[in-house]
DOGUBA-454167 format. One line per field, with one value per residue (C-alpha): residue number from 1; residue in one letter; chain; x, y, z. Coordinates in steps of 0.02 Angstrom, whole numbers. Example, Ala and Ser with C-alpha at 12.3 -4.5 7.8 and 13.67 -1.06 7.14 Angstrom:
BEGIN
k [1,2]
r [A,S]
c [A,A]
c1 [615,684]
c2 [-225,-53]
c3 [390,357]
END
This chain:
BEGIN
k [1,2,3,4,5,6,7,8,9,10,11,12,13,14,15,16,17,18,19,20,21,22,23,24,25,26,27,28,29,30,31,32,33,34,35,36,37,38,39,40,41,42,43,44,45,46,47,48,49,50,51,52,53,54,55,56,57,58,59,60,61,62,63,64,65,66,67,68,69,70,71,72,73,74,75,76,77,78,79,80,81,82,83,84,85,86,87,88,89,90,91,92,93,94,95,96,97,98,99,100,101,102,103,104,105,106,107,108,109,110,111,112,113,114,115,116,117,118,119,120,121,122,123,124,125,126,127,128,129,130,131,132,133,134,135,136,137,138,139,140,141,142,143,144,145,146,147,148,149,150,151,152,153,154,155,156,157,158,159,160,161,162,163,164,165,166,167,168,169,170,171,172,173,174,175,176,177,178,179,180,181,182,183,184,185,186,187,188,189,190,191,192,193,194,195,196,197,198,199,200,201,202,203,204,205,206,207,208,209,210,211,212,213,214,215,216,217,218,219,220,221,222,223,224,225,226,227,228,229,230,231,232,233,234,235,236,237,238,239,240,241,242,243,244,245,246,247,248,249,250,251,252,253,254,255,256,257,258,259,260,261,262,263,264,265,266,267,268,269,270,271,272,273,274]
r [X,X,X,X,X,X,X,X,X,X,X,X,X,X,X,X,X,X,X,X,X,X,X,X,X,X,X,X,X,X,X,X,X,X,X,X,X,X,X,X,X,X,X,X,X,X,X,X,X,X,X,X,X,X,X,X,X,X,X,X,X,X,X,X,X,X,X,X,X,X,X,X,X,X,X,X,X,X,X,X,X,X,X,X,X,X,X,X,X,X,X,X,X,X,X,X,X,X,X,X,X,X,X,X,X,X,X,X,X,X,X,X,X,X,X,X,X,X,X,X,X,X,X,X,X,X,X,X,X,X,X,X,X,X,X,X,X,X,X,X,X,X,X,X,X,X,X,X,X,X,X,X,X,X,X,X,X,X,X,X,X,X,X,X,X,X,X,X,X,X,X,X,X,X,X,X,X,X,X,X,X,X,X,X,X,X,X,X,X,X,X,X,X,X,X,X,X,X,X,X,X,X,X,X,X,X,X,X,X,X,X,X,X,X,X,X,X,X,X,X,X,X,X,X,X,X,X,X,X,X,X,X,X,X,X,X,X,X,X,X,X,X,X,X,X,X,X,X,X,X,X,X,X,X,X,X,X,X,X,X,X,X,X,X,X,X,X,X,X,X,X,X,X,X]
c [A,A,A,A,A,A,A,A,A,A,A,A,A,A,A,A,A,A,A,A,A,A,A,A,A,A,A,A,A,A,A,A,A,A,A,A,A,A,A,A,A,A,A,A,A,A,A,A,A,A,A,A,A,A,A,A,A,A,A,A,A,A,A,A,A,A,A,A,A,A,A,A,A,A,A,A,A,A,A,A,A,A,A,A,A,A,A,A,A,A,A,A,A,A,A,A,A,A,A,A,A,A,A,A,A,A,A,A,A,A,A,A,A,A,A,A,A,A,A,A,A,A,A,A,A,A,A,A,A,A,A,A,A,A,A,A,A,A,A,A,A,A,A,A,A,A,A,A,A,A,A,A,A,A,A,A,A,A,A,A,A,A,A,A,A,A,A,A,A,A,A,A,A,A,A,A,A,A,A,A,A,A,A,A,A,A,A,A,A,A,A,A,A,A,A,A,A,A,A,A,A,A,A,A,A,A,A,A,A,A,A,A,A,A,A,A,A,A,A,A,A,A,A,A,A,A,A,A,A,A,A,A,A,A,A,A,A,A,A,A,A,A,A,A,A,A,A,A,A,A,A,A,A,A,A,A,A,A,A,A,A,A,A,A,A,A,A,A,A,A,A,A,A,A]
c1 [3515,3661,3792,3820,3958,4098,4010,3850,3930,4039,3885,3795,3949,3961,3777,3801,3962,3936,3747,3636,3465,3447,3419,3584,3680,3608,3641,3822,3848,3765,3870,4027,3990,3958,4126,4213,4132,4181,4362,4378,4309,4433,4579,4522,4495,4662,4747,4687,4827,4716,4602,4749,4828,4670,4610,4763,4774,4588,4599,4747,4650,4498,4605,4676,4501,4446,4603,4562,4381,4431,4566,4440,4318,4452,4498,4315,4295,4440,4373,4195,4238,4311,4445,4511,4632,4481,4433,4612,4638,4463,4440,4351,4477,4622,4533,4504,4688,4747,4631,4697,4885,4916,4869,5010,5131,5115,5208,5364,5339,5292,5150,5083,4922,4873,4845,4698,4585,4595,4459,4340,4357,4272,4113,4092,4004,3855,3808,3782,3679,3555,3550,3601,3660,3518,3609,3761,3682,3669,3848,3908,3807,3891,4061,4039,3988,4144,4253,4178,4219,4395,4482,4392,4430,4613,4628,4540,4658,4809,4744,4717,4892,4965,4868,4929,5110,5096,5006,5124,5274,5196,5164,5345,5404,5276,5309,5498,5530,5446,5288,5308,5338,5519,5527,5422,5362,5297,5211,5132,5072,4988,4908,4837,4769,4691,4619,4536,4457,4536,4631,4739,4806,4982,5046,4964,5017,5049,5091,4949,4994,5003,4830,4764,4838,4765,4593,4607,4656,4505,4386,4463,4442,4255,4238,4324,4230,4080,4180,4211,4035,3964,4072,4020,3838,3835,3909,3789,3641,3707,3729,3554,3479,3572,3528,3392,3257,3231,3077,3106,3065,3040,2860,2863,2952,2960,3147,3255,3437,3457,3603,3580,3592,3483,3344,3292,3275,3433,3329,3186,3235,3075,3087,3096,3009,2845]
c2 [2769,2660,2618,2433,2354,2252,2096,2144,2174,2021,1916,1987,1959,1779,1752,1814,1719,1555,1533,1499,1502,1690,1786,1879,1719,1627,1775,1781,1595,1601,1753,1665,1510,1617,1702,1533,1466,1623,1617,1433,1470,1613,1499,1364,1486,1567,1398,1396,1479,1558,1636,1686,1784,1888,1908,1868,2043,2045,1874,1931,2082,1975,1849,1980,2047,1873,1854,2017,1963,1793,1871,1991,1847,1742,1886,1917,1734,1750,1910,1848,1703,1702,1572,1599,1453,1335,1393,1393,1209,1153,1057,1202,1326,1226,1215,1403,1436,1314,1398,1570,1541,1507,1686,1754,1614,1658,1820,1720,1557,1550,1430,1429,1508,1343,1281,1400,1259,1202,1329,1198,1115,1265,1216,1094,1240,1205,1068,1200,1312,1180,1110,933,906,783,663,655,510,410,457,393,234,202,245,116,-15,22,9,-160,-224,-149,-307,-419,-298,-290,-480,-483,-351,-446,-603,-511,-436,-610,-676,-534,-562,-747,-719,-578,-690,-831,-714,-653,-832,-876,-725,-740,-553,-506,-411,-287,-415,-361,-385,-448,-276,-238,-407,-375,-206,-297,-421,-281,-186,-346,-417,-250,-254,-86,-154,-11,-123,-53,-229,-386,-569,-644,-826,-954,-997,-812,-783,-929,-857,-687,-767,-843,-675,-591,-721,-702,-514,-529,-653,-543,-383,-443,-491,-318,-264,-416,-387,-205,-243,-379,-262,-123,-242,-304,-127,-84,-227,-170,13,80,169,346,452,585,721,740,701,849,992,921,957,841,787,673,555,372,318,456,414,593,749,854,1013,994,837,744,553,505,339,317]
c3 [4645,4696,4565,4533,4635,4556,4621,4528,4359,4375,4412,4260,4152,4213,4174,3995,3958,4050,4054,3905,3988,3966,3803,3826,3864,3716,3600,3660,3627,3456,3408,3469,3365,3210,3236,3257,3098,3003,3063,3013,2840,2820,2866,2744,2601,2633,2608,2426,2327,2193,2325,2435,2291,2271,2450,2556,2633,2672,2754,2858,2921,2960,3050,3168,3198,3249,3356,3447,3476,3544,3654,3731,3755,3842,3959,4001,4046,4168,4244,4268,4385,4561,4524,4347,4362,4367,4194,4127,4170,4122,3957,3871,3942,3870,3702,3702,3738,3605,3480,3526,3528,3341,3295,3404,3365,3180,3219,3263,3167,2983,2949,3127,3065,2986,3164,3178,3121,3303,3329,3264,3435,3512,3421,3565,3649,3537,3662,3795,3683,3633,3809,3767,3945,3975,3858,3971,4065,3903,3857,4026,3998,3828,3900,4037,3908,3805,3960,4001,3826,3822,3884,3758,3616,3668,3663,3495,3422,3488,3403,3239,3250,3275,3125,3013,3065,3024,2858,2809,2842,2741,2595,2604,2584,2449,2338,2363,2389,2225,2176,2318,2456,2474,2662,2807,2866,2690,2687,2857,2793,2647,2767,2875,2724,2656,2818,2857,2682,2639,2489,2423,2284,2291,2332,2263,2244,2073,2107,2121,2301,2342,2270,2373,2532,2487,2465,2639,2712,2629,2699,2872,2855,2823,2966,3097,3055,3155,3310,3389,3343,3432,3586,3604,3567,3701,3833,3785,3801,3968,4033,3972,4073,4228,4202,4314,4217,4281,4250,4119,4244,4431,4482,4599,4509,4330,4317,4210,4197,4348,4375,4330,4514,4584,4707,4745,4638,4648,4630,4755,4852,4811,4782,4599,4628,4717]
END
């Protein structure tokens, strides 16, 4: 019986680590997500002083166990592909590296371990496990709609910024540097907080004219809330009308996940429309 060649074991390793359509691949991804969740919980619990005093040493040991596991996983990802640099510079590869570095930086820099919460970004892999790739077309559709509305939104925000500067300056003059309106930047801050309907209440007018101006700002705030929503909704509706409806699956091979502009199945080559 022939022993497996390096190519064979590398292929199998790649299938386990990068693919989720096999039992081994799915088990690997689920186990990885559990480890990520557990490491994040450990970091958060360790930040609580009362818990840290009791279990600090245990958390430290667990953290280094997680660091070792994630390091081995990262190395295996590099080994299992022909061009490791492709993975290193990919979005998920960069996230994995950012999530791994804080453990080793904590040796040289105190407090770097708090950056371990970046591991939460690795939970993005859950999209691969549950095979949500078929929603990428809809994501691209929404992204295009947002891009189309970007110019309108930018003009709208510029207009709102101009209004807040004017109203903040007026309030500065009306309140005569009192009641928290000590300068124009502070007054503009109040205008932004008020017009966005946040209303912290740390600065508030006292004079009758100031209260009148504040009432105007509040009404303007309620009026402008609907504007960006309407702009985005209009562009989404417009993109939806222009979007070509694709069948959910290929009529020939029943495979899904085609591009929005596809005419033929990318798996069997059969026409999607008949």
